[in-house]
C-alpha positions in Angstrom: 46.1 5.6 -20.8 45.4 2.0 -19.8 46.5 2.7 -16.3 44.2 5.7 -16.0 41.3 3.6 -17.2 42.1 0.9 -14.6 42.4 3.5 -11.8 39.0 5.0 -12.8 37.4 1.6 -12.8 38.9 0.9 -9.4 37.7 4.2 -7.9 34.2 3.5 -9.3 34.2 0.1 -7.7 35.4 1.5 -4.4 32.7 4.1 -4.4 30.0 1.5 -5.2 31.4 -0.8 -2.5 31.2 2.0 0.1 27.6 2.7 -0.9 26.6 -1.0 -0.6 28.3 -1.4 2.8 26.6 1.8 4.1 23.2 0.4 3.0 23.9 -2.9 4.8 25.2 -1.1 7.9 23.4 2.2 8.0 24.4 3.0 11.7 28.0 2.1 11.0 28.3 -0.1 14.1 30.1 -2.8 12.2 27.1 -5.1 12.1 24.7 -5.7 9.2 21.3 -4.1 9.7 19.0 -7.0 10.5 15.6 -7.1 12.1 16.1 -8.4 15.6 13.0 -10.6 16.1 14.1 -13.6 18.1 12.9 -12.1 21.4 9.6 -11.1 19.8 9.0 -14.6 18.5 9.8 -16.1 22.0 7.5 -13.6 23.7 4.7 -14.5 21.4 5.3 -18.2 22.1 5.3 -17.6 25.9 2.1 -15.7 25.6 0.4 -18.6 23.9 2.4 -21.6 25.1 -0.5 -23.1 27.1 -2.9 -23.0 24.2 -0.3 -24.3 21.8 0.7 -27.2 24.3 -3.0 -28.2 24.4 -3.0 -28.6 20.6 0.4 -30.3 20.4 3.4 -29.9 22.7 5.7 -30.8 19.7 4.7 -27.4 18.1 6.3 -25.5 21.0 9.6 -27.4 20.5 9.6 -26.8 16.8 8.8 -23.1 17.2 11.8 -22.8 19.5 13.8 -24.5 16.8 12.7 -21.8 14.3 13.9 -19.1 16.7 17.3 -21.0 17.0 17.5 -21.3 13.2 17.0 -17.5 12.9 19.7 -16.9 15.5 22.2 -19.1 13.7 21.1 -17.5 10.4 21.8 -14.1 11.8 25.2 -15.1 12.9 25.9 -16.5 9.4 24.8 -13.3 7.8 27.1 -11.2 10.0 30.0 -13.5 9.2 29.4 -13.1 5.5 29.1 -9.3 5.9 32.5 -9.3 7.6 33.9 -11.3 4.7 32.3 -8.9 2.2 34.0 -5.9 3.9 37.4 -7.7 3.6 37.2 -8.1 -0.2 38.7 -4.7 -1.0 39.9 -5.0 -4.6 38.4 -8.1 -6.1 35.2 -6.8 -7.7 34.1 -10.2 -9.0 34.4 -11.9 -5.7 32.8 -8.9 -3.9 29.8 -9.0 -6.2 29.3 -12.7 -5.7 29.5 -12.4 -1.9 27.1 -9.4 -2.0 24.6 -11.4 -4.1 24.6 -14.3 -1.6 24.4 -12.0 1.4 21.3 -10.4 -0.1 19.8 -13.9 -0.6 20.6 -14.7 3.0 18.9 -11.6 4.3 15.8 -12.2 2.1 15.4 -15.8 3.2 15.8 -14.7 6.8 13.0 -12.2 6.4 10.8 -14.7 4.6 11.3 -17.3 7.4 10.5 -14.6 10.0 7.5 -13.3 8.1 5.9 -16.8 7.8 6.8 -17.8 11.3 4.7 -15.0 12.8 1.8 -16.0 10.5 2.2 -19.6 11.5 1.8 -18.8 15.2 -1.1 -16.6 14.6 -2.8 -19.0 12.3 -2.5 -21.8 14.9 -4.1 -19.5 17.6 -7.0 -18.6 15.3 -7.7 -22.2 14.3 -6.6 -21.7 10.7 -5.0 -25.1 10.5 -4.8 -25.2 6.8 -2.5 -22.1 6.7 -0.6 -23.3 9.7 0.2 -26.7 8.1 1.0 -25.2 4.7 3.8 -23.1 6.3 4.8 -25.9 8.8 5.2 -28.5 6.0 7.3 -26.0 3.9 9.5 -25.4 6.9 9.9 -29.1 7.5 10.7 -29.7 3.9 13.4 -27.0 4.0 14.8 -28.5 7.3 14.2 -25.2 9.2 13.6 -27.3 12.3 17.1 -28.8 11.9 19.8 -26.3 13.0 22.7 -28.6 12.0 23.1 -27.1 8.6 23.3 -23.6 10.0 26.0 -24.7 12.5 27.9 -26.3 9.6 27.8 -23.1 7.5 29.0 -21.0 10.5 31.9 -23.4 10.9 32.7 -23.2 7.2 32.7 -19.4 7.2 35.3 -19.5 9.9 37.4 -22.2 8.2 39.9 -20.3 6.0 41.2 -23.7 4.7 37.9 -24.4 2.9 37.7 -23.2 -0.7 35.7 -19.9 -0.8 34.1 -20.7 -4.1 32.8 -24.0 -2.9 31.5 -22.6 0.3 29.7 -19.7 -1.5 28.1 -22.0 -4.1 26.8 -24.2 -1.3 25.2 -21.3 0.6 23.8 -19.8 -2.6 22.1 -23.0 -3.6 20.6 -23.4 -0.1 19.3 -19.8 0.1 17.8 -20.0 -3.5 16.0 -23.1 -2.5 14.4 -21.5 0.6 13.4 -18.4 -1.4 11.9 -20.4 -4.2 10.0 -22.7 -1.9 8.6 -20.0 0.3 7.6 -17.9 -2.7 5.2 -20.7 -3.7 3.1 -20.6 -0.5 -0.5 -20.1 -1.6 -2.0 -18.7 1.6 -0.8 -15.2 0.8 -3.0 -15.2 -2.3 -6.2 -16.2 -0.5 -8.9 -13.9 0.7 -8.2 -14.5 4.4 -4.6 -13.3 4.3 -5.4 -9.6 4.9 -7.2 -10.6 8.1 -4.4 -12.8 9.2 -1.9 -10.1 8.5 -3.9 -7.7 10.7 -4.0 -10.3 13.4 -0.2 -10.7 13.3 0.1 -6.9 13.8 -2.3 -7.0 16.8 -0.3 -9.9 18.3 2.9 -8.0 17.9 1.4 -4.9 19.6 0.1 -7.2 22.4 3.6 -8.1 23.4 4.8 -4.5 23.1 6.9 -5.3 20.1 8.5 -2.4 18.2 8.7 -4.6 15.1 6.8 -3.1 12.1 5.6 -5.8 9.7 6.1 -3.3 6.9 9.8 -3.4 7.6 9.9 -7.1 6.9 7.7 -6.7 3.8 10.1 -4.2 2.2 12.8 -6.8 2.1 10.9 -9.6 0.6 11.3 -10.6 -3.0 9.4 -8.8 -5.8 7.3 -11.8 -6.7 6.3 -12.6 -3.1 5.7 -8.9 -2.4 3.5 -8.7 -5.4 1.3 -11.5 -4.1 1.2 -9.9 -0.6 0.3 -6.5 -1.9 -2.7 -7.9 -3.8 -4.1 -9.1 -0.5 -3.1 -6.3 1.8 -4.4 -3.6 -0.6 -1.9 -0.9 0.1 -0.5 -2.1 3.4 2.9 -0.7 2.4 1.6 2.7 1.6 
């Protein structure tokens, strides 16, 4: 009787695991579904690099650092996804890795979302919004890719304790999500106009990226604030 109960619980977990993995990799190509945006961000920077350089050449360098950060972050997400797939029978460990992976994807989308708004705000002379995002990124060390390199190294180092590594990543991701969820520009009256400007900018570089696709992955609290300003953008 006990054995039957254990088998039933195991089958239930396996079914749930397959469902989660399918949602993370809907096309079943072995890679986690992630919005590929690095080329779009670089294209937008190339389009405006002269204007940005006139304002401050350092900004160009730091925007490139953001794109590198997203690249490394994407690699880390894929490594953690591979680790998630390997955890076949340990439900507790699987759940913890899944939770952290969701946090990583959310923080990736938040950084991406605010990066496009930062470029657009700078081009439109909205320096208050630009510097609010810029200072938050600086505080979170987004311009420093060393941490991402270290995490990628840790994920490939089987000698490092998994629990310690996961706790370190979780703490880092939670800090990013918490900090970016406090940005006030998304609750101000000009946000809707800025959002529309970002959409126009993406169309101008023939981007296939839909801003709505990013918004759907952002945390409930942040999305609530955004929805108040966009008035049905997601509908």
